[in-house]
C-alpha positions as CSV (number, residue, x, y, z in Angstrom):
1,M,-11.3,22.8,-15.4
2,S,-8.6,20.8,-13.7
3,R,-5.4,19.4,-15.3
4,G,-6.3,16.9,-18.1
5,G,-9.6,18.6,-18.8
6,A,-11.5,16.9,-15.9
7,K,-14.0,19.2,-14.2
8,K,-13.6,19.6,-10.5
9,E,-16.6,18.4,-8.4
10,R,-16.4,21.2,-5.9
11,S,-14.5,24.5,-5.5
12,D,-13.0,24.7,-2.0
13,P,-10.0,26.8,-1.0
14,E,-7.0,24.9,0.3
15,R,-5.0,25.3,3.5
16,R,-1.8,23.8,4.7
17,C,-1.9,21.4,7.7
18,I,0.7,22.4,10.3
19,A,1.2,18.7,11.3
20,T,1.7,17.1,7.8
21,G,2.8,20.1,5.8
22,E,0.3,19.1,3.1
23,R,-2.4,21.2,1.5
24,H,-6.0,20.1,1.5
25,P,-9.4,21.6,0.8
26,K,-10.7,23.4,3.9
27,R,-13.5,21.0,4.4
28,G,-11.0,18.3,5.3
29,L,-9.3,20.4,8.0
30,I,-10.0,21.9,11.4
31,R,-9.4,25.6,12.0
32,F,-8.0,26.9,15.2
33,V,-7.4,30.4,16.5
34,V,-5.5,32.0,19.4
35,S,-7.8,33.5,22.0
36,P,-7.2,36.8,23.7
37,E,-5.8,34.7,26.6
38,N,-3.2,33.2,24.2
39,A,-5.0,29.8,24.3
40,I,-5.6,27.6,21.3
41,I,-9.3,27.1,20.6
42,P,-11.1,25.1,17.8
43,D,-13.1,27.1,15.3
44,V,-14.9,24.3,13.5
45,A,-17.5,26.8,12.1
46,E,-14.7,29.0,10.8
47,K,-16.3,32.2,12.1
48,L,-14.0,33.4,14.9
49,P,-11.7,36.4,14.2
50,G,-7.9,36.0,13.9
51,R,-5.4,34.2,11.8
52,G,-6.4,30.6,11.3
53,I,-4.2,27.7,12.1
54,W,-5.2,24.6,10.2
55,V,-4.8,20.9,11.1
56,S,-6.0,17.9,9.1
57,A,-9.2,16.3,10.5
58,E,-7.3,13.2,11.4
59,R,-6.6,12.1,15.0
60,S,-2.9,11.4,14.2
61,A,-2.4,14.9,12.8
62,L,-4.1,16.5,15.8
63,D,-2.1,14.4,18.3
64,T,1.1,15.4,16.4
65,A,0.2,19.1,16.5
66,V,-0.3,18.9,20.3
67,S,2.7,16.7,21.2
68,K,5.2,18.5,19.1
69,R,3.9,22.0,20.1
70,L,3.3,22.9,16.5
71,F,0.6,25.4,17.5
72,S,3.1,27.8,19.1
73,R,5.3,27.5,16.0
74,A,2.4,28.3,13.7
75,A,1.2,31.2,15.9
76,R,4.8,32.5,16.3
77,Q,4.2,32.9,20.0
78,Q,3.8,30.8,23.1
79,V,0.3,29.5,23.4
80,T,-1.6,27.3,25.8
81,V,-3.0,24.1,24.4
82,P,-5.8,22.5,26.5
83,E,-5.2,18.8,27.4
84,T,-8.7,18.1,26.2
85,L,-8.2,19.8,22.8
86,V,-8.6,16.6,20.6
87,S,-11.7,15.4,22.6
88,D,-13.1,19.0,22.4
89,V,-12.8,18.9,18.6
90,E,-14.5,15.5,18.6
91,G,-17.3,16.7,20.8
92,I,-17.9,19.8,18.6
93,L,-18.0,17.7,15.4
94,L,-20.4,15.2,17.1
95,R,-22.8,18.0,18.0
96,R,-22.7,19.4,14.5
97,V,-23.4,16.0,13.0
98,Q,-26.3,15.4,15.4
99,D,-27.7,18.9,14.9
100,R,-27.6,18.6,11.1
101,L,-29.3,15.2,11.3
102,A,-32.0,16.6,13.6
103,L,-32.6,19.5,11.2
104,A,-32.9,17.0,8.3
105,R,-35.4,15.0,10.2
106,K,-37.6,18.0,10.9
107,A,-37.4,19.0,7.2
108,G,-38.5,15.5,6.2
109,K,-35.1,14.7,4.7
110,A,-34.1,12.0,7.2
111,V,-35.8,8.9,8.5
112,A,-34.9,6.2,11.1
113,G,-36.0,2.6,11.5
114,Y,-35.3,-0.5,9.5
115,E,-38.5,-0.5,7.4
116,K,-38.5,3.2,6.6
117,V,-34.8,3.1,5.6
118,K,-35.4,0.0,3.5
119,D,-38.3,1.8,1.7
120,W,-36.1,4.8,0.9
121,L,-33.3,2.6,-0.3
122,G,-35.7,0.7,-2.5
123,K,-37.0,3.9,-4.0
124,D,-33.4,5.4,-4.4
125,E,-34.4,8.3,-2.1
126,A,-31.5,7.7,0.3
127,A,-28.3,9.6,-0.5
128,I,-26.6,8.5,2.7
129,L,-27.2,5.4,4.8
130,L,-26.3,5.6,8.5
131,Q,-25.9,2.6,10.8
132,A,-25.0,2.5,14.4
133,S,-21.4,1.5,15.1
134,D,-22.5,-0.8,17.9
135,G,-25.3,-2.4,15.9
136,S,-25.0,-6.1,14.9
137,D,-23.2,-6.8,11.7
138,R,-25.8,-9.3,10.6
139,G,-28.6,-6.8,11.0
140,K,-26.8,-4.0,9.2
141,S,-25.8,-6.3,6.3
142,K,-29.5,-6.7,5.3
143,L,-29.6,-3.2,3.9
144,H,-27.8,-2.4,0.7
145,R,-25.7,0.8,0.7
146,P,-26.4,3.7,-1.7
147,R,-23.9,4.2,-4.5
148,G,-21.5,7.1,-4.5
149,R,-18.6,8.4,-2.3
150,G,-19.5,9.3,1.2
151,S,-22.8,7.5,1.0
152,Y,-22.3,5.3,4.1
153,F,-21.3,6.1,7.7
154,D,-21.1,4.0,10.9
155,I,-19.5,6.7,13.0
156,L,-22.3,7.1,15.6
157,S,-23.4,4.8,18.3
158,A,-27.0,3.8,18.6
159,V,-27.5,6.2,21.4
160,E,-25.8,9.1,19.5
161,L,-28.0,8.4,16.5
162,G,-31.1,8.2,18.7
163,L,-30.6,11.6,20.1
164,S,-31.0,13.2,16.7
165,F,-34.4,11.4,16.3
166,G,-35.7,11.9,19.8
167,R,-35.3,8.2,20.6
168,E,-33.3,6.2,23.1
169,H,-31.4,4.5,20.3
170,V,-31.4,4.1,16.5
171,I,-29.6,1.5,14.4
172,H,-30.6,2.4,10.9
173,A,-31.2,5.9,9.4
174,A,-31.0,7.6,6.0
175,L,-30.8,11.0,4.5
176,A,-32.2,12.3,1.2
177,A,-30.1,14.4,-1.1
178,G,-29.9,18.1,-0.4
179,G,-27.9,20.9,1.1
180,L,-28.3,19.7,4.7
181,T,-27.1,16.3,3.6
182,D,-24.0,17.8,1.9
183,S,-23.2,19.7,5.1
184,F,-23.8,16.6,7.2
185,R,-21.4,14.6,4.9
186,D,-18.6,17.1,5.3
187,D,-18.8,17.1,9.1
188,A,-19.3,13.4,9.3
189,V,-16.1,12.8,7.2
190,R,-14.2,15.0,9.6
191,L,-15.6,13.3,12.6
192,S,-14.7,9.9,11.2
193,G,-11.1,11.1,10.9
194,V,-10.9,12.5,14.4
195,R,-12.5,9.4,15.9
196,D,-10.1,7.1,14.1
197,D,-7.2,6.3,16.4
198,G,-5.6,3.9,13.9
199,G,-6.2,0.9,16.1
200,G,-8.8,-0.7,13.8
201,D,-11.7,-0.5,16.3
202,A,-12.5,3.2,15.8
203,T,-16.2,4.0,15.7
204,G,-15.2,6.9,13.5
205,K,-14.2,4.7,10.5
206,V,-16.1,6.1,7.5
207,K,-17.2,3.7,4.8
208,K,-17.4,4.9,1.3
209,T,-18.6,3.2,-1.8
210,I,-17.8,4.0,-5.4
């Protein structure tokens, strides 16, 4: 039970972000480790050995950690930080999101195409609605979004969505509730933060409804 008697929705250990100094649940941060060659490498899956260095899954936090050389301070030694570190993290998260979506499709837990998605939404079978970031606003507005936090994302382009479904491009997709969908949501939220450059045009902007 949390303070005030409210029950926590999920139990997730917290870690401190080296860029902001704030503590957050692990699912909202990116883990890094120092390689044997003293280079910083992302450990998004949190499986690599060594002491973890954590940064919030936000582009601004990652940029700060790189520009202010906070990785060396956190590691208590001089480390090499690849110039492509932020884009590397984005690429890893993108592949994880696409892979989870492909697995959900093979398990019958994801569909693509306007009519199929509309049918799932009408039957309340869709836990998450996905729409291509470069799809037309008019076309996307014709589908209502599921209720609940983290139920809508437009962080993938039509081509990126299409790769998960074996198609050239996809504008509309939906996922049913389940473990794969929960894992997808966690990675999609992190990807949205990493893709958001604060300029207002970020394809990584995550939309959530209450």
